[in-house]
LUMKOLVO-341451 format. One line per 4 residues: number of its first residue (from 1); their letters; for each residue x, y, z of N, C-alpha, C. Coordinates in Angstrom, 3 decimals, padded with zeros to 6 digits. Example, Ala and Ser with C-alpha at 12.3 -4.5 7.8 and 13.67 -1.06 7.14 Angstrom:
<atoms>
1) as) 013.190:-005.690:007.800:012.300:-004.500:007.800:013.200:-003.300:007.800 | 012.850:-002.250:007.080:013.670:-001.060:007.140:012.900:000.030:007.870
</atoms>
This chain:
<atoms>
1) mkig) -018.812:004.505:-002.123:-018.163:004.222:-001.149:-017.352:003.142:-002.379 | -015.933:003.099:-002.256:-015.335:002.402:-002.672:-014.650:000.931:-001.859 | -014.949:000.110:-002.014:-014.714:-001.184:-000.604:-013.613:-002.224:-001.570 | -012.622:-002.118:-000.736:-011.518:-003.201:-001.167:-011.254:-004.014:-000.073
5) vstf) -009.829:-004.719:-000.038:-009.627:-005.733:000.689:-008.088:-005.570:001.042 | -007.294:-005.534:002.218:-006.237:-006.170:002.621:-005.635:-006.993:003.180 | -004.378:-007.228:002.810:-004.260:-009.149:003.806:-002.656:-008.889:003.344 | -002.199:-009.766:003.636:-000.683:-010.808:003.390:-001.106:-011.370:002.742
9) vtdh) -000.029:-011.923:001.608:-000.308:-013.157:000.905:001.046:-013.660:001.350 | 000.280:-015.037:001.941:001.848:-015.873:002.179:002.017:-017.452:001.425 | 002.924:-017.787:001.928:003.590:-019.395:001.321:002.259:-020.246:001.966 | 001.515:-020.150:002.913:000.782:-020.385:003.701:-000.614:-020.431:003.731
13) girp) -001.302:-019.516:003.008:-002.321:-019.214:002.558:-002.864:-019.604:001.167 | -003.874:-018.649:001.089:-004.514:-018.694:-000.321:-003.703:-018.589:-001.383 | -003.274:-018.937:-002.755:-002.470:-018.226:-003.468:-003.092:-017.694:-004.428 | -002.290:-016.364:-004.559:-002.553:-015.382:-005.531:-003.504:-015.717:-006.489
17) vplg) -003.678:-016.358:-007.097:-004.425:-016.606:-008.464:-006.080:-016.670:-007.848 | -005.897:-017.665:-007.316:-008.009:-017.795:-006.707:-008.083:-016.915:-005.598 | -007.094:-016.034:-004.959:-007.766:-015.019:-004.350:-008.046:-013.647:-005.400 | -007.060:-013.433:-006.577:-007.404:-012.591:-007.439:-008.717:-012.722:-008.216
21) rale) -009.234:-014.183:-008.451:-010.133:-014.313:-009.152:-011.467:-013.941:-008.211 | -011.000:-014.454:-006.893:-012.404:-014.332:-005.973:-012.971:-013.032:-005.307 | -012.007:-012.039:-005.610:-011.917:-010.528:-005.381:-012.865:-009.796:-006.634 | -012.463:-010.690:-007.481:-013.073:-009.511:-009.118:-014.441:-009.945:-008.957
25) eraf) -014.626:-011.408:-008.712:-016.189:-012.041:-008.898:-016.853:-011.476:-007.707 | -015.982:-011.146:-006.700:-017.240:-010.488:-005.556:-017.080:-009.081:-005.552 | -016.844:-008.825:-006.930:-017.061:-007.394:-006.793:-015.961:-006.497:-006.222 | -015.246:-006.667:-005.354:-014.138:-005.860:-004.938:-013.723:-004.816:-005.752
29) eslf) -013.291:-003.550:-005.237:-012.886:-003.030:-006.140:-011.159:-002.884:-006.036 | -010.379:-003.259:-004.754:-009.057:-002.986:-005.124:-008.336:-004.261:-003.724 | -007.029:-004.426:-004.128:-006.467:-005.531:-003.046:-005.656:-004.091:-003.069 | -004.920:-004.437:-001.541:-003.804:-003.788:-001.362:-002.989:-004.814:-000.404
33) iaeh) -001.655:-005.273:-000.689:-001.051:-006.505:-000.077:000.045:-005.882:000.937 | 000.254:-006.833:001.850:001.926:-005.826:003.021:002.939:-006.741:002.284 | 004.257:-005.770:002.896:005.454:-006.454:002.362:006.470:-006.433:003.660 | 007.196:-007.686:003.674:008.155:-007.426:004.849:009.194:-008.691:003.647
37) thip) 010.562:-007.990:003.769:011.536:-008.918:002.950:011.568:-010.233:003.913 | 011.716:-010.031:005.679:012.171:-011.100:006.085:011.717:-009.922:007.738 | 011.891:-011.320:008.631:011.848:-010.481:009.928:013.189:-011.174:010.443 | 014.011:-010.317:011.693:015.386:-010.456:012.180:014.782:-011.023:012.871
41) verr) 015.794:-012.579:013.910:015.006:-013.433:014.603:015.080:-012.463:016.232 | 016.727:-011.817:016.409:016.566:-010.816:017.440:016.157:-009.708:017.289 | 014.857:-009.156:017.761:014.195:-007.954:016.956:013.568:-006.794:018.567 | 014.293:-005.545:018.939:014.058:-005.031:019.488:012.705:-003.878:019.608
45) spyp) 012.558:-003.684:017.880:011.359:-003.403:017.641:010.257:-003.718:017.900 | 009.278:-003.348:019.230:008.166:-003.647:019.563:006.507:-003.913:018.175 | 006.029:-004.713:018.266:004.916:-005.294:017.078:004.108:-003.896:017.547 | 003.566:-002.902:016.272:002.511:-002.340:016.399:001.058:-002.677:017.036
49) ggge) 001.027:-003.951:016.451:-000.072:-004.327:017.558:-000.287:-004.767:018.668 | 000.609:-004.892:019.080:000.987:-005.384:020.546:001.231:-007.166:020.586 | 001.438:-007.655:021.834:001.894:-009.386:021.586:002.975:-009.579:020.574 | 002.817:-010.972:020.289:003.899:-011.511:019.618:003.414:-011.129:017.886
53) lpee) 004.501:-011.104:017.275:004.400:-010.639:016.019:004.080:-012.241:015.495 | 002.873:-012.000:014.760:002.068:-013.040:013.602:003.208:-013.322:012.916 | 003.293:-014.541:012.169:004.310:-015.632:011.484:004.217:-015.177:010.036 | 002.831:-014.550:009.448:002.501:-013.818:008.546:003.567:-012.783:007.952
57) yyrt) 004.472:-012.271:008.684:005.443:-011.130:008.247:006.049:-011.552:007.844 | 006.397:-012.758:008.349:008.139:-013.016:007.817:007.631:-014.520:006.309 | 006.536:-014.342:006.675:006.344:-015.194:005.622:006.076:-014.683:003.816 | 005.658:-013.372:004.250:005.321:-012.856:002.750:005.414:-013.232:001.810
61) ldpf) 004.523:-013.369:000.551:005.607:-013.455:-000.978:005.693:-011.925:-001.428 | 006.611:-011.750:-002.128:007.048:-010.970:-002.899:005.724:-009.920:-003.590 | 005.523:-008.620:-003.061:004.502:-008.042:-003.508:004.468:-007.994:-005.241 | 005.213:-007.249:-005.941:005.121:-007.273:-007.094:004.929:-008.889:-008.210
65) vtls) 005.740:-009.379:-007.700:005.345:-010.868:-008.158:003.795:-011.469:-007.762 | 003.888:-011.202:-006.903:002.086:-011.389:-006.303:001.498:-010.308:-007.133 | 001.592:-009.338:-007.554:000.280:-008.205:-007.912:000.019:-008.263:-009.324 | 001.297:-009.146:-010.139:001.560:-009.340:-011.254:000.682:-010.716:-011.412
69) tmaa) 001.015:-011.334:-010.720:000.096:-012.803:-011.166:-001.310:-012.574:-011.005 | -002.119:-011.976:-010.149:-003.057:-011.367:-010.579:-003.810:-010.630:-011.178 | -003.007:-009.559:-012.029:-003.386:-008.947:-013.038:-003.219:-009.561:-014.269 | -002.472:-010.933:-014.649:-002.846:-011.338:-015.347:-004.204:-012.573:-015.110
73) vter) -004.889:-012.709:-014.283:-006.411:-013.347:-014.483:-007.430:-012.671:-013.566 | -007.463:-010.796:-013.581:-008.110:-010.048:-013.288:-008.487:-008.459:-014.320 | -009.392:-008.489:-014.803:-009.366:-007.348:-015.372:-009.716:-005.610:-014.616 | -010.240:-005.687:-013.953:-010.796:-004.994:-013.270:-010.206:-004.525:-011.942
77) lllg) -010.028:-005.259:-010.766:-009.153:-004.963:-009.546:-007.564:-004.331:-009.804 | -008.298:-003.231:-008.685:-006.972:-002.196:-008.907:-005.998:-003.064:-007.407 | -005.144:-002.706:-008.035:-003.474:-003.459:-007.428:-002.610:-002.649:-006.736 | -002.749:-003.007:-005.385:-001.812:-002.270:-004.505:-000.999:-002.272:-003.708
81) tgia) 000.080:-001.600:-002.967:001.156:-002.258:-002.422:000.391:-001.618:-001.040 | 000.518:-002.234:000.530:-000.055:-001.499:001.630:000.408:-001.974:002.898 | 001.996:-001.545:002.609:002.604:-000.842:001.969:003.728:-001.274:001.593 | 004.387:-000.939:000.537:005.564:-001.168:000.147:006.613:-000.395:000.928
85) lvaq) 008.092:-000.995:001.779:008.495:-000.469:002.788:009.886:000.419:001.557 | 009.305:001.745:001.009:010.864:002.421:000.922:011.880:002.695:000.972 | 012.068:002.192:002.547:013.169:002.792:003.390:013.909:001.497:003.109 | 013.367:000.181:002.627:014.302:-000.737:002.271:014.852:-001.165:000.333
89) rdpi) 014.168:-000.334:-000.504:014.467:-000.512:-001.682:015.042:000.344:-002.669 | 015.441:-000.286:-003.293:016.343:000.350:-004.195:015.389:001.043:-005.264 | 015.270:002.553:-005.215:014.518:003.457:-005.955:014.423:002.940:-007.154 | 015.443:002.628:-008.578:015.333:002.497:-009.364:014.877:001.082:-010.082
93) itak) 015.389:000.294:-009.254:014.513:-001.153:-009.236:012.820:-001.124:-008.781 | 012.080:-000.086:-007.663:011.614:000.086:-007.428:010.530:000.671:-008.528 | 011.183:001.738:-009.194:010.427:002.209:-010.117:010.337:001.581:-011.482 | 011.230:000.696:-011.626:010.592:-000.321:-012.864:009.670:-001.291:-012.655
97) evas) 009.585:-001.710:-011.368:008.952:-002.591:-010.819:006.868:-002.320:-010.774 | 006.805:-001.174:-010.261:005.407:-000.565:-010.328:005.459:-000.124:-011.734 | 006.597:000.392:-012.811:006.217:001.089:-013.916:005.103:-000.477:-014.730 | 006.329:-001.531:-014.625:006.065:-003.165:-015.001:004.797:-003.579:-014.802
101) ldlv) 004.398:-003.382:-013.199:002.787:-003.656:-012.806:001.568:-003.464:-013.869 | 002.225:-001.940:-013.457:001.131:-000.834:-013.821:000.840:-001.183:-015.641 | 002.035:-001.499:-016.246:002.027:-001.975:-017.754:001.165:-002.952:-017.809 | 001.506:-004.167:-017.448:000.598:-005.450:-017.436:-000.756:-005.940:-016.947
105) sdgr) -000.745:-004.483:-015.863:-002.325:-004.796:-015.632:-002.782:-004.024:-016.414 | -002.544:-003.021:-017.514:-003.225:-002.092:-017.799:-003.737:-001.192:-016.947 | -002.724:-000.265:-015.789:-003.116:000.812:-015.656:-003.542:000.655:-014.078 | -003.662:-000.651:-013.756:-004.482:-000.952:-012.408:-003.489:-000.996:-011.171
109) avfg) -002.508:-000.108:-011.318:-001.393:-000.287:-010.018:-001.240:000.704:-009.341 | -001.278:000.860:-007.754:-001.771:001.860:-006.966:-000.279:001.274:-005.890 | 000.621:002.808:-005.910:001.966:002.861:-005.051:001.471:003.127:-003.812 | 001.321:002.116:-002.679:001.325:002.245:-001.558:002.311:002.079:-000.922
113) vgig) 003.205:003.384:-000.135:004.498:003.592:000.426:004.160:003.411:002.168 | 005.816:003.563:002.474:005.834:003.982:004.102:007.420:004.152:004.579 | 007.258:004.595:005.514:009.082:004.395:005.862:008.678:002.990:007.306 | 008.032:002.255:007.777:008.462:001.090:008.431:008.506:001.274:009.557
117) wnre) 008.501:-000.021:010.247:008.342:000.272:011.737:009.279:-000.458:012.690 | 009.918:-001.796:011.965:011.117:-002.922:012.158:012.318:-002.111:011.968 | 012.646:-001.200:012.994:014.221:-001.265:012.992:015.068:-002.106:012.321 | 015.120:-003.131:013.085:016.065:-004.336:012.302:016.131:-004.736:011.300
121) emen) 015.009:-005.063:010.573:014.481:-005.119:009.419:015.183:-004.072:008.379 | 015.111:-002.920:008.885:015.430:-001.665:007.774:017.497:-002.164:007.788 | 017.662:-002.296:008.948:018.749:-002.062:009.023:019.783:-003.337:008.217 | 018.899:-004.349:008.214:019.634:-005.842:007.885:019.691:-004.725:006.090
125) hgtd) 019.115:-003.910:005.867:019.141:-003.600:003.983:019.812:-002.280:004.092 | 020.772:-002.342:005.142:021.291:-001.085:005.009:021.553:000.266:005.722 | 019.319:000.686:005.872:019.515:002.008:006.204:019.518:002.427:007.761 | 019.299:003.598:007.891:019.861:004.161:009.047:018.375:004.761:009.656
129) pktr) 017.502:004.074:010.678:016.519:004.529:011.033:016.422:005.627:011.449 | 017.186:006.352:012.021:017.345:007.767:012.435:017.375:008.485:011.037 | 017.292:008.241:009.988:017.097:009.312:008.601:016.227:008.443:007.379 | 015.474:007.630:008.186:014.512:006.719:006.973:013.446:007.604:006.614
133) grlv) 012.970:008.816:007.395:012.236:009.652:006.849:012.618:010.249:005.677 | 013.966:011.051:005.643:014.483:011.513:004.647:014.552:010.465:003.406 | 015.442:009.581:003.941:015.563:008.514:002.748:014.262:008.249:002.259 | 013.600:007.911:002.525:012.060:007.774:001.528:011.125:008.937:000.939
137) derl) 011.674:010.095:001.501:011.203:011.448:000.524:012.357:011.478:-000.433 | 013.315:011.358:-000.726:014.358:011.194:-001.493:013.904:010.336:-002.413 | 013.793:008.913:-002.665:013.582:008.122:-003.227:012.274:008.297:-003.708 | 011.410:008.741:-003.340:010.312:009.133:-003.485:009.726:009.866:-004.905
141) qair) 010.633:011.096:-004.818:011.013:012.269:-005.815:011.644:011.572:-007.146 | 012.621:010.134:-006.355:013.551:010.035:-007.703:012.550:009.018:-008.587 | 011.980:008.427:-007.767:010.766:007.585:-008.691:010.133:007.988:-009.424 | 009.803:009.178:-008.764:008.696:010.441:-009.746:009.321:010.855:-010.984
145) elwt) 010.668:011.089:-010.632:011.292:011.520:-011.584:011.562:010.120:-012.687 | 012.519:009.063:-012.769:012.242:007.722:-013.420:010.773:007.250:-014.399 | 009.515:008.131:-013.771:008.405:008.048:-013.908:007.777:009.076:-015.238 | 008.284:009.833:-015.527:007.734:010.893:-015.366:008.826:011.634:-016.724
149) keka) 010.117:011.278:-016.513:011.277:012.084:-017.509:011.817:011.251:-018.450 | 011.812:011.157:-019.975:012.769:010.332:-020.802:014.469:009.878:-020.179 | 014.665:011.457:-019.962:016.352:011.120:-019.154:016.109:011.927:-017.862 | 016.419:011.285:-017.039:016.096:011.221:-015.199:017.214:011.198:-014.883
153) efhg) 017.155:012.534:-013.583:018.220:012.541:-012.858:017.991:012.741:-011.498 | 019.036:012.620:-010.834:018.564:012.877:-009.637:020.091:013.109:-008.547 | 019.756:013.838:-008.189:021.591:014.114:-007.052:020.953:014.578:-005.838 | 020.645:013.927:-004.628:020.466:014.103:-003.276:021.221:013.731:-002.098
157) efvd) 021.194:014.126:-000.768:021.354:013.286:000.197:022.138:011.781:-000.070 | 020.885:011.305:-000.064:020.765:010.026:000.066:021.221:008.618:-001.579 | 020.460:009.459:-002.408:019.770:009.085:-003.531:020.527:009.978:-004.820 | 021.479:009.398:-006.111:022.278:010.105:-006.616:022.176:009.465:-007.951
161) fdpv) 022.227:010.057:-008.999:022.504:009.204:-010.567:022.485:010.210:-011.568 | 022.847:010.380:-012.538:023.261:010.925:-013.820:022.230:010.984:-014.277 | 021.758:011.445:-015.477:020.848:010.744:-016.330:020.501:009.608:-016.692 | 020.102:009.027:-016.968:019.123:007.687:-017.008:017.978:007.214:-018.384
165) ymrp) 018.449:006.480:-018.550:016.900:005.717:-019.314:016.519:004.732:-018.675 | 015.353:004.823:-018.426:014.231:004.027:-017.720:012.893:003.704:-018.445 | 012.898:002.663:-019.034:011.788:002.224:-019.211:010.902:000.775:-018.830 | 010.027:000.287:-019.193:008.695:000.842:-019.416:008.603:002.238:-018.371
169) kpvq) 007.729:003.667:-018.898:007.415:004.126:-018.406:005.599:003.524:-017.336 | 004.931:004.187:-016.677:003.632:003.516:-016.421:002.706:003.756:-017.242 | 001.533:003.323:-017.261:000.785:003.517:-018.311:-000.086:004.761:-017.733 | -000.375:004.957:-016.465:-001.095:006.461:-015.779:-000.027:007.189:-016.011
173) rphp) -001.661:008.307:-015.959:-000.555:009.403:-016.278:-000.726:010.407:-015.405 | -000.178:011.295:-014.486:001.549:010.880:-014.720:002.306:010.084:-014.070 | 001.958:009.431:-013.025:002.246:007.786:-012.517:001.382:007.142:-011.936 | 001.612:006.162:-011.447:000.637:005.664:-010.575:000.178:006.608:-009.249
177) pifv) -000.911:006.385:-008.724:-001.340:007.011:-007.645:-000.236:006.358:-006.302 | -000.059:007.328:-005.740:001.053:007.213:-004.685:-000.050:007.131:-003.275 | -000.085:006.186:-002.796:-000.906:006.837:-001.198:000.158:006.475:-000.896 | -000.060:007.311:000.644:001.399:007.115:001.576:000.518:006.977:002.814
181) ggge) 000.714:005.527:003.426:000.159:005.288:004.873:001.170:006.204:006.161 | 000.863:005.873:007.010:000.879:005.860:008.371:000.364:007.296:009.357 | 000.488:007.590:010.489:-000.180:008.388:011.168:000.249:009.898:010.518 | -000.339:010.841:011.779:-000.178:012.292:011.415:000.722:012.746:010.757
185) gafp) 002.078:012.146:011.550:003.583:012.508:011.458:003.812:012.185:009.774 | 003.164:011.284:008.814:002.810:010.999:007.474:002.352:012.618:006.447 | 002.003:013.357:007.456:001.041:014.676:006.928:002.086:015.291:005.630 | 003.358:015.885:006.311:003.978:016.947:005.271:004.492:015.810:003.688
189) riaa) 004.795:014.351:004.200:004.925:012.951:003.142:003.947:013.500:002.228 | 002.425:013.166:002.694:001.564:013.178:002.100:001.096:014.645:001.271 | 001.483:016.002:001.759:001.639:017.202:001.123:002.774:017.093:-000.259 | 003.821:016.705:000.341:004.464:016.971:-000.979:004.653:015.957:-001.884
193) ygda) 004.201:014.693:-001.660:004.379:013.653:-002.726:003.372:012.733:-003.062 | 002.440:013.235:-002.089:001.242:011.539:-001.825:-000.222:011.870:-002.531 | -000.910:011.362:-003.306:-001.841:011.597:-004.335:-003.288:010.801:-002.988 | -002.744:010.439:-002.011:-003.737:009.923:-001.196:-002.980:009.512:000.131
197) wlan) -003.952:009.477:001.443:-003.666:009.097:002.686:-003.982:007.651:002.547 | -003.226:006.501:003.015:-003.443:005.202:003.366:-003.758:005.503:005.091 | -004.679:005.606:005.836:-004.986:005.427:006.939:-004.790:004.491:007.729 | -004.016:004.120:009.111:-003.839:003.048:009.832:-005.702:003.136:010.018
201) sasp) -005.996:002.294:010.480:-007.706:001.595:010.938:-007.824:002.850:012.301 | -008.632:002.959:012.236:-009.513:004.472:013.215:-010.894:004.423:013.065 | -011.554:004.498:013.997:-012.726:004.941:014.399:-013.296:005.756:013.116 | -014.648:006.624:012.166:-015.182:007.785:012.292:-014.782:008.163:013.211
205) dela) -015.246:008.441:014.182:-014.677:009.443:015.353:-013.613:010.190:015.403 | -012.747:008.734:015.361:-010.974:009.040:015.410:-010.222:010.015:014.284 | -011.187:009.273:013.445:-010.636:009.905:011.903:-010.863:011.761:011.267 | -011.937:011.872:012.046:-012.394:012.901:011.783:-011.903:014.474:011.576
209) pqle) -010.956:014.435:013.093:-009.838:015.687:013.408:-009.419:015.693:012.907 | -008.107:013.675:012.809:-007.382:013.991:011.507:-007.314:014.743:010.574 | -008.931:014.476:009.757:-008.770:015.097:008.378:-008.530:016.387:008.059 | -009.176:016.964:009.211:-009.143:018.607:009.673:-007.735:018.737:009.692
213) rlrk) -006.639:018.252:010.412:-005.630:018.444:010.135:-004.351:017.992:008.869 | -005.161:017.212:008.066:-004.492:016.478:007.172:-004.548:018.332:006.118 | -006.270:018.432:006.281:-006.214:019.284:005.092:-005.461:021.010:005.151 | -005.238:021.095:006.312:-004.228:022.413:007.087:-003.238:022.114:006.395
217) vagr) -002.188:020.898:006.845:-001.035:020.397:006.359:-001.024:020.288:005.182 | -002.186:019.900:004.213:-001.974:019.541:002.699:-001.987:020.903:002.075 | -003.044:021.284:002.598:-003.506:022.548:001.856:-004.422:022.689:000.703 | -005.153:021.193:000.676:-005.731:020.958:-000.112:-006.787:019.850:000.600
221) dvpv) -007.914:019.035:-000.039:-008.824:018.209:-000.034:-007.437:017.283:-000.447 | -007.429:015.976:000.560:-006.626:014.431:000.061:-007.323:013.337:000.263 | -007.521:012.771:-001.017:-008.008:011.861:-000.979:-007.995:010.437:000.255 | -008.792:009.574:000.410:-008.296:009.046:001.806:-008.981:007.346:001.945
225) tvya) -008.040:006.505:002.062:-008.294:005.256:002.204:-007.992:004.777:003.750 | -009.132:003.957:004.096:-008.990:003.624:005.492:-008.407:001.917:005.304 | -007.282:001.539:006.535:-006.652:000.566:006.128:-007.388:-000.529:007.636 | -007.847:-001.835:007.034:-008.391:-002.648:007.908:-009.698:-001.918:008.926
229) apet) -010.759:-001.382:007.859:-011.562:-000.729:008.314:-012.510:-001.967:009.281 | -013.622:-001.411:009.823:-014.407:-002.745:010.701:-015.145:-003.288:009.244 | -015.467:-004.289:009.783:-016.530:-005.157:008.143:-018.142:-004.576:009.035 | -018.312:-003.628:009.242:-019.670:-003.328:009.707:-020.474:-002.372:008.613
233) peav) -021.365:-002.482:008.652:-022.505:-001.534:007.962:-022.217:-000.134:008.561 | -022.250:000.188:010.015:-022.606:001.220:010.514:-021.126:001.840:010.222 | -020.311:001.341:010.264:-018.335:001.507:010.721:-018.275:002.253:008.906 | -018.722:001.673:007.894:-019.006:001.927:006.632:-019.511:003.358:006.747
237) egyq) -020.687:003.469:007.444:-021.687:004.387:006.636:-020.755:005.740:007.549 | -020.490:005.636:008.734:-019.465:006.576:008.950:-018.360:007.082:008.472 | -017.800:006.212:007.580:-016.358:006.656:007.021:-017.284:007.621:006.042 | -018.050:006.911:005.491:-018.958:007.659:004.238:-019.667:008.913:004.438
241) rlgv) -019.456:009.265:005.869:-020.437:010.505:005.853:-018.986:011.742:006.508 | -018.089:011.021:006.777:-016.649:011.626:006.254:-016.103:012.063:004.998 | -016.495:011.287:003.983:-015.993:012.032:002.670:-014.834:010.684:002.519 | -014.526:009.782:003.183:-013.948:008.635:002.978:-013.900:008.111:001.777
245) ervl) -013.167:008.035:000.597:-013.234:007.687:-000.756:-012.986:005.652:-000.487 | -012.349:005.312:000.125:-012.407:003.740:-000.008:-011.869:003.359:001.864 | -012.373:001.782:001.703:-012.354:001.220:002.696:-011.739:000.017:002.416 | -010.654:-000.384:003.152:-010.381:-001.872:002.775:-010.655:-002.763:004.093
249) fylp) -011.249:-003.636:003.813:-011.718:-004.745:005.251:-010.311:-005.860:005.228 | -009.909:-006.098:006.294:-009.124:-006.673:006.477:-009.257:-008.309:006.330 | -008.473:-008.785:005.448:-008.674:-010.323:005.338:-007.712:-011.273:005.848 | -007.745:-012.266:007.050:-007.242:-012.627:007.619:-006.277:-014.091:006.672
253) tmpe) -005.180:-013.858:006.545:-004.265:-015.437:006.196:-004.652:-016.533:006.300 | -005.415:-017.298:005.562:-005.687:-018.504:005.943:-005.965:-019.885:004.333 | -006.133:-020.620:004.665:-006.477:-021.614:003.514:-007.323:-020.933:002.153 | -007.354:-021.608:001.434:-008.341:-021.048:000.246:-009.619:-021.269:000.591
257) aetl) -010.421:-022.251:001.375:-011.503:-022.519:001.399:-011.709:-021.741:002.859 | -011.579:-021.163:003.584:-011.786:-020.095:004.585:-011.900:-019.372:004.229 | -010.595:-019.060:003.332:-010.811:-017.255:002.447:-011.948:-016.945:001.641 | -012.409:-017.960:001.060:-013.737:-017.827:000.556:-014.796:-017.680:000.825
261) ehld) -014.941:-018.458:002.054:-015.845:-018.330:002.537:-015.945:-016.686:003.941 | -014.865:-016.096:003.915:-014.667:-015.043:005.001:-015.578:-014.289:003.567 | -014.934:-013.824:002.878:-014.956:-012.978:001.348:-016.227:-013.084:000.979 | -016.924:-013.867:001.263:-018.204:-014.059:001.541:-019.275:-013.248:002.032
265) tmae) -018.726:-013.505:003.702:-019.259:-012.437:004.573:-019.091:-011.128:004.446 | -017.536:-010.733:003.949:-017.062:-009.151:003.474:-018.157:-008.784:002.358 | -018.351:-009.608:001.749:-018.931:-009.005:000.283:-020.192:-008.679:000.412 | -021.101:-009.298:001.371:-022.641:-009.353:001.771:-022.523:-007.879:002.188
269) vaar) -021.429:-007.128:003.387:-021.575:-005.843:003.706:-021.219:-005.077:002.595 | -020.613:-005.177:001.598:-020.072:-003.918:000.813:-021.043:-003.938:-000.492 | -021.730:-005.167:-000.734:-023.165:-005.148:-001.654:-023.891:-003.903:-001.349 | -023.993:-003.679:000.490:-025.101:-002.586:000.380:-024.623:-001.209:000.089
273) fr) -023.363:-001.009:-000.438:-022.978:000.566:-000.282:-022.293:000.283:-001.777 | -022.949:-000.389:-002.807:-022.322:-000.231:-004.350:-023.665:000.580:-005.143
</atoms>
């Protein structure tokens, strides 16, 4: 069982360099970080977690700056977005950022993606929430073309460009793995474009029937990473029995001393499964 960490890296928590070093020193396998460019003051979209929206949602650092900083001080830690909001991102710029991260990290980039939930946020980027699913699908197709073709081109409803050169290409072949986040509505996207499912936190009992449905939609076994998995041996064992590839313990955003203490506790659980 692979065990990693998911978190929000912000301007009021532990900095990227000490966090990256601490994760690798404690033998965590991966780190997945959240992305939000901003949060509109006037917001109608309800927070999926319920209640007030935590302030870390509008204090997140840019994910690719953050992960590249961590790449410079680590050697083994996988560096992922969890999730990158593709509905709010230019596909050519995003393809270059992910490929650059993969290059500077010697092939450790993981591209976790999703369509997002904050309608007002995506509207500020010129995205129509009603068509964001189709938009994300096209952008993922275009990004893969840019990664894998020397002369890449794409002509779609939302993305359109004639042949272009785009370098660097990713170190990983054919490209960094694409982890598609979301619930069962994301299953067709996983089948078409995903290398893995980044599943929202769910108990092993809840996850088991979802995995069966995912196999039917995808027509294949799909590797699964569980986001914000409970930090208990019993829960990890349950995921292990289901054949889950990886669980991510959720690290709250805290100052450095508190973060290191919390990581020590999580590392004690993780050590039982190595």
